[in-house]
C-alpha positions as CSV (number, residue, x, y, z in Angstrom):
1,M,-28.9,-11.3,-66.3
2,T,-29.6,-14.4,-66.5
3,D,-28.0,-17.1,-69.2
4,E,-31.3,-16.7,-70.7
5,E,-31.0,-12.7,-71.1
6,L,-27.5,-12.7,-71.6
7,A,-27.8,-15.4,-74.5
8,D,-30.6,-13.5,-76.2
9,A,-29.1,-10.1,-75.9
10,I,-25.8,-11.5,-77.6
11,A,-27.9,-13.0,-80.5
12,R,-29.8,-9.8,-80.9
13,E,-26.6,-7.3,-80.9
14,V,-24.4,-9.6,-83.4
15,S,-27.2,-10.6,-85.9
16,A,-27.3,-6.8,-86.5
17,H,-23.9,-6.5,-87.7
18,A,-24.5,-6.0,-91.3
19,A,-21.9,-8.8,-92.4
20,V,-23.7,-11.2,-90.5
21,I,-26.1,-13.3,-92.2
22,R,-27.2,-15.7,-90.1
23,L,-25.7,-16.8,-86.5
24,D,-25.0,-21.2,-86.8
25,E,-24.8,-23.7,-84.1
26,G,-21.7,-25.4,-85.9
27,G,-21.5,-29.0,-88.0
28,L,-22.1,-30.6,-84.7
29,G,-24.9,-28.1,-83.2
30,T,-22.5,-27.4,-80.3
31,L,-22.8,-23.5,-80.8
32,A,-25.8,-23.1,-78.6
33,T,-27.4,-22.0,-75.4
34,H,-30.0,-24.6,-74.2
35,L,-32.5,-23.2,-72.2
36,P,-35.8,-24.5,-71.0
37,G,-37.9,-25.4,-74.2
38,R,-35.7,-24.0,-76.6
39,R,-32.2,-23.0,-77.2
40,V,-30.3,-20.4,-78.7
41,R,-28.2,-21.0,-81.7
42,G,-25.2,-19.8,-82.7
43,V,-24.5,-18.3,-79.0
44,R,-23.0,-20.4,-76.5
45,V,-22.8,-19.4,-72.9
46,G,-21.3,-21.4,-70.2
47,A,-20.3,-21.2,-66.6
48,P,-18.6,-18.1,-65.1
49,G,-15.4,-17.9,-66.7
50,E,-15.6,-19.7,-69.8
51,P,-15.4,-18.2,-73.0
52,I,-18.8,-17.0,-74.9
53,A,-18.5,-19.2,-78.4
54,L,-19.9,-17.8,-81.3
55,G,-21.0,-19.6,-84.6
56,V,-21.7,-17.2,-87.5
57,V,-21.9,-16.9,-91.1
58,L,-20.8,-14.0,-92.8
59,R,-21.2,-11.8,-96.0
60,L,-17.6,-11.5,-97.2
61,D,-17.4,-7.9,-98.2
62,R,-15.1,-6.5,-95.7
63,S,-11.6,-8.7,-93.9
64,L,-12.6,-11.6,-91.6
65,P,-10.2,-10.1,-88.4
66,R,-12.0,-6.6,-88.8
67,V,-15.5,-8.5,-88.6
68,T,-14.4,-10.9,-85.5
69,G,-12.9,-8.2,-83.8
70,E,-16.0,-6.0,-84.4
71,L,-18.0,-8.9,-83.2
72,R,-16.1,-9.7,-80.0
73,A,-16.4,-5.7,-78.8
74,R,-20.3,-6.4,-79.0
75,V,-20.2,-9.4,-76.8
76,R,-18.4,-7.4,-74.5
77,A,-20.3,-4.7,-74.5
78,I,-23.1,-6.7,-73.3
79,A,-21.1,-9.5,-70.9
80,G,-18.1,-7.3,-69.8
81,E,-14.4,-8.3,-70.4
82,V,-14.9,-12.4,-70.9
83,P,-13.3,-14.2,-73.8
84,V,-15.0,-14.5,-77.0
85,D,-14.3,-17.6,-79.2
86,I,-15.9,-16.8,-83.1
87,E,-16.7,-19.7,-85.4
88,V,-16.9,-18.3,-88.8
89,T,-18.6,-21.5,-90.1
90,D,-19.5,-20.2,-93.7
91,V,-18.9,-17.2,-95.9
92,V,-21.1,-15.8,-98.3
93,P,-19.6,-14.0,-101.6
94,V,-21.1,-10.4,-101.9
95,T,-22.1,-11.3,-105.5
96,A,-24.5,-13.8,-104.2
97,R,-28.0,-13.5,-102.6
98,A,-27.8,-14.3,-98.7
99,T,-30.9,-14.3,-96.6
100,R,-31.3,-14.3,-93.0
């Protein structure tokens, strides 16, 4: 699987989680995979052996450790047993209206 295919597959799978409001690049825009002509925001796929990094905004309706564990499992189901770093860039209370 190419970096492009891997980044796209991870973005789709992580975005499908019920607690994920959206993927996020982080304050400095470093949580992204840069590809020819575009970038995959919120997913950074680096060189082999480097961790895959995610930036997410989460709905605050369950424990953050539980959600991040579930997200790691989803990434590893696609990428194999790799380190996965997750940065929760923001949370949105359940009572607030959130849009993807």
